[in-house]
Phi, psi and omega in degrees: 000318179298320179294324178293315180295317180298318179291318182291322183292340176294345178297331181292304177293328178294324177297319179295318180295315180293325178297321175296320179295333183289341180261003182279327178302137182293138175097359185290341182259008179289128179277119182294337178285321183279318185227076182295324179293316177297322177296319180295320180291329181260013186297329177297315178291325176299315178296319179296315180298321180285331173296316176297323176297324177296318177299320178298318179294322178294319177296326176298317178296324178296321182281337182293320185294314175298324176299317177297320180296332177285322185271347190294329183277354181271185183287343182255029182298324179294321178295318181294321179296314179297319178297320179295314182298314182292325177295317179297317178297316180298314179295319180298321180285338180274337183302323178302322179294317177296324180293323179298311182288331183284320189248333183265326184300316179299322179292316178295324179295317177296321179294322178296317180291338177271004173115355178271095184289345179272355185296313181290329179298327178295318177297313183297317181290331184288336181244007182286157178294333179290344176279113184302318180295316179296318180297318181294311181297315182294319179297314179293321180299314178295318181296311181295321181293317181294312181295320177299318177296319180296317180295321176297320178296320178296319181297317180292321180292320184287332180274104186294336182257021182299315182300318180293321178295320178296319179297317181290331181281323184273319183249137180299152182293338180266017179296129182296335181287325184258355181290148181271126179273140180292143178258125182271132178230140179255130179234140176293138180270127179267133180284175182292339180266006175097345181279151180281128182277160178285345178279151180242145179255133182259121179248143175254119184251000000 
């Protein structure tokens, strides 16, 4: 169980690292509405960046469940459960947008460069605020993700022993780095008649 939790919890920092990598390809921030030609030329990098972003979101989902399993037995288990559910919903609603840019944008970019000037407009209209479905999905995805993160933060803050629980879940109890060393204390030994003996007793605390 400890190995599973340890492996799963690594999904959270891994998601952050992969998420940073997803914004590094050039052109991922080009707005197809403002610069359709530039978006078409960089559509391959846009698709690559969003594919990496999808991997980041999947790793986030992998890491959320072990985090909940650590917090579920504490007093803030309900907050953690709500945070997990809302985070999953937020990521799930955001995945279609990442999928559009990851798999459709490169095809639309090639079509635009081949003379189809409406190809990029299809991408822009599909994720525009004026599209009711896109607006609803994007709004709910952002709202659920933010609230889920807040609830997880409340759960971690409310659980006073969270740090100790995480340590015990990730690192074995017999780890020499975290093991508690006995403290030696010397106490004078009292004789049966009440006087203090010259011998000393060694206690391990």
